[in-house]
N, C-alpha and C positions, 0 to 999 in steps of 0.2 A: 487436556482441553485444544480445542480447534480455534485457532487464530485467523484473522483475516487483516492483510496490509493494504491499504489503500492509498494511491496518490490520483494525480489529474489523469495520466496517459497509461498507466501500467507499464512503465517503460524504466525508468531509473529508480526513484526512491522506492517504491513499493518492490521493485524486483531487487533492489541491493538487501534490501530487508527481508523478503522470502528466501534468499540464497543463504543467508546468514543463519534465519530460524531453522531450514530446512537441513542445513549441513549439521545443526545441533539436533538433530532428531525431532522437532517440534512438527505437529500437523499444523500445516499452514497453506492459505489460498491467497492469492492476491488479485487486485482488481484496480480499475481506473473509475471515474466518475465524469468525465468529460464527454460530449456528444461525439467528437470524433478524437483519434490520437493525433496529436499535433508533435511535432519532432522540428528541430530548429532546421532551417534551409540554409542555402550561400548568402542570403539577404535578410535581414530583420523582417522586412516585409513580405517574404516568400516563405513561409514553412512549409514544411512537406506534412501533408494531412492524409490519413487514412481511416478507414472503418473498424470498429473492434472487431474482431474475429478474422483481420488480416494476420496472417501469419507472420513472426517475427522474420522467420527465412525471407517470405514473401518482400516485406520491408527492406531486409538487408540487400536482396539483390535488386529492389528498383533504386537505391541509395548509391549502390555500386555502378549501375547504368548512368546514372547523372552525374555523378563526378566520384569515383572511387577515392582517388588520394585526398581530397577535402575532407569527405567523411570517416577517412581512416584518420587521418590528422586530429579532428576534432573529437575523436573518440566515440562517436556513434555506431561505426561496424563492430568495434570491441563489445561495447553496452548491448548491442544486439545478438551477437553470438552469445555472449552469457545466458542472455534470454531465452533463447530457443533451446539450450539445454537444462532448462527448468521447467518449461512448459512451451508447448505449441505457439500459442497465440496470445494477446493481450485480449483481457475480459473487461466488460463494463458491470459494475455493481448493480445498478438499478437492471439489469436484463436478466437476472438470476430467476430460476424457475420460481414461481410463487410456492408457499407452502402447500402440501408438506414436503415436496422435492428440495426445496433451498436446505442448504446444512446448517445445523442450528450452531452458530457461532458461539463462542463463549467469550472472545474479547475480539473487539476489531480497534485495529490501531489505524488513525489517519495519518499523513503527511503534511497537511495544510489546514487552516481552517474553513477554507471554502468546502473541502472534503467533507469535514468533520459536520458539516451542516448540510449536506447533500446527503449524507449516510443517514444522519437522524430523520431528515424527512421521510427518506425511503422506507425506514424502519418504522415510522408512524403511519405511513400510507399502508403497508402492508397488515397491520392490524395485531391483534395478539392472537396467538392460535395454541401455543404451547404453555404460555406464564411462565416462561424462562427468562431469567436475566440475560444480557448482553451488557458486558463494559463496552463503552466507546471511549477511546483515548486518542489525543493529537497530539502529535509532536510538530511542531512548526519548521519543518525543514526546505531551507532552500532548495529549489533544483539544479543542483550541479552535482558532478559525479562525487567530490570531495565533502560537500556537506552531506549525501546520500550516505556515503560508507561512515561518516562520525554518527548520523541519525541511526544507521544500521546498528551499530553497538549499543547503542541507547536503547534501543527497541528490544535487542536481544537480553541486556542485562534486565529490563523491565518484564518481559515475559519469563525469565529464570525466576525472578523473584514472586511473579505470580505463580508459576507453577509450585514452587514452594509452601505457598499459602494453602493449597491442596482444596482450592473450590471456596474456602472458607470467604463468606463475603466482607465481613466485617475484616479480616485481615487484608483482603484486596482493597479495600477500601483506604486502609490505611497506608498501604504500600503507595497507592497512587496520589493519595492527599500528601504525603511525605514527598513525594517526586514532584508534585505540583509546586508545593512551598522550599523544596532544597535549592539553595545558592548554586550548587555542582550544577543544575540543570537551567541556571537563569538564562543565557545565550539559545536555548532552545525552548520556548514557551510551551507548556502543557496545560492541555485542558482536559476534562473527563466527565462523563454521564452514566446513567445507567438506563436501558432500553428494556421493555420486555417484548418478546417475540411469541 
């Protein structure tokens, strides 16, 4: 199956999960949904912003020029170094080519409810061309490196269970329903729905 993992800026949560899934051999893409990439700056009111498509290497170079020690200490340079080894640049989900070029995802996993809503709106706006179901699952993961690592492990476990279901819709629905109601996941709320593409 083909998976997409999505957060706001395609930097931390989606890339941590992308890395975890790719290491286990799953077919995975990752995206953001914001209008711009937003990364923390040296002050809360001065974030670093970049357009989607700006490479991870270019963002890394820019932050090194601005304050290498600060961004090394807060972990951003380490994050960008990891990201550029996975793919060249952050991508925006809404900018994917329109059918028939867009890849037919089987499962789309978002990392916050706002992204879940944006993905649903985008899928609806594209209409149904293939009549294929796509499961959209949301894990509400805080945007910190520690939470991203925990979220990536939960996403990996979920993907492994969905793969074991072999594409059977009833089995997949049961896995996601159990996941949503399981007390083991109570600290990370889960939503899911099915769209048709």
